C-alpha positions, 0 to 999 in steps of 0.5 A: 626538488620535488614540487608541492603536492596539490590538494584535490578540491572535492565536492562536500556537503558538510554536516550539522550536528547537535553538540554540547560545548562548554555546557552550551547546547549548539548546532555545530557546522563542520566542513573543510577548507583546503583540506583542513577541518573547520567548524562554526557553532550556533546556539540552539536556543537562538537558531534552528538546525535548518537555519544553521544548515542554510548558513553552511550551504551558503559557505560551501556553495563557493567551494563547490563551484570549482569542485570535482564531485565524487558523486552527482550534485543533488541539490534539489528534491527532484534531482534526488528523486530522479537520480537516486531514489527512483533508480534504487527502487526500480532496480528490484524493490518495486514491481513494474505494476507498483511503478506504474501506479506509484511514480505518477502519484509521487510526481504529482503530489510530492515532486511537483510542489517540492521540485526546486527545494534543496533536500537539505533545507526541507523541514518537518513543518514544511512537509506537514503543511504540504500534507495538510494542504492536500488532505481536503481532496484526497482519501485517507488511504492516498494520504497514508501512502504519501506520508510513507513515500516522504519518509522513504525518500528522506530515509534514503537521503539520510542513508546517502549522507545527504541529510543528518535527520529524517524530517518526515519521521514524525509526520501524521495523516491529517484528519480532514481527509476526503471521506472514504466510501463505506465498504460494501458486500454483495448478498447472495441474492444480489449475486444470483440476480447478476448472474442472470444477465451475465454470459458464461465468460462473465459468470465464470469470472464473477464466481472466481471472485465471489466464491474463490476470492481471486483478485481481478488481475489473478482471474485474467492471468489464469492459463489453461494449465493452472486449472485442475478440475479433477482436484478441485483446485486452481493455481495462481502463478501470475497476474495481469495489471495495466496490460503487464503480465507479472508475478502475483502481488506478494509472495503469499499470492502465489498459491493453490486455491480450493474450488467450490463445486459450482465454480468447478462445473462452470469452469468445465463449461467455459473451457469447453467453449475455448478454441485453444486448450494448450497448457499455456493458452489464456483462460480469458483471452482477448480478441488477440488470443495471444494476450489476456483480456483486460479485467477493466474491459470485462468489468465495464461490460458487466456493469453496463448489464447490471445498471438496469438492476441497480447493481452497477456498483458491482466490482471484483474487489467487492466480490472478493470482500464478500467472499471473505465475509461469507467465509468468516460467517461460515466459521472458517478460521482466519489462517484458512481464509488468508491462505485462500485469498493470498495475503496475511492474517492481519490484512485479512482481518483488517481490510477484507471483512465487512460486518453486517447488522445481522452479525451485531445481532448475533453477537448480542444474542451470544452475550446475553446467556453469558450475562445471565450465567454471570448474574446467577453466579453472583447471586449464589456467591453473595446471596446470604449477605445481600438478599434481594439486591439486584445489581443488574 
């Protein structure tokens, strides 16, 4: 006689779903015991979903002790981050440069405080309290990133079936974030003063940021064959970030950049000083000619020279913003500016333009004649019925 087939005891997480049973709104816990489905209902007026989930986790803990898991048991936030989320995003979604900056931020601000918390027990209230506690010492930009990371992590937990709902969907960035520094631009007069103390290498790098709008990693990532002086063009094909030679930041960053006459002349002068002019040679080599110069080291030297002039606030990012602002003031359209700087039109308008007080004055002067024409038209239209009434 054949023996009875044994039921394999698999690891299970169960689920908690909102249901209406005989007109009652309940949280229904669902799991299996020895292969048979089991349920338990909790009134939603009395219990939260988190409380129902906690009860179910306790019930399943006994069954899962001797279970054969179909996948690793991911009970805590740090386990899920290390075993599921991080391997997924590093498999092709994140660039190496993104990983170097983003992983330490997530570990410090999110993984450390939530490390031992069960993923299934973390609530929206708990996550919002975490963000509120971080806000006083962090900028709005960093807080926006943390909120996005939480939503991304819990979205993946939901996709893997670990949780039923994402508790980070409705999180908001607290208003009491650390004040963000006002965006600055460098005037042409200030830039010309800076150029007087720079050597030819520093001047060339500064012009590429100020007049061509290149990112600092794109400047140090240039090679000899990227420069086409005859066509007044250079090609951005790579960038250097934290010592890594990588592809440009986004797809639009791989581009051709139009050169101004002054930059073209200075590039020719700088390239005339290079010992290695092979196509693959670095345009800004370090002490080791086989590796590019780190832009942070270049910037430190430039800021030291500018300190006596009171211009030590100089950065490549400020020059890039100044470039876009000057292009806007010159009447160059947003699509052309975005193509030159290597990003989308929305990013160009939102993040890379700083309006000066002169721009405000110019805007008001343009409005005044329009108001005058509108007023004259109103007088003509209503003149016969409302003689002498001045609505302005």
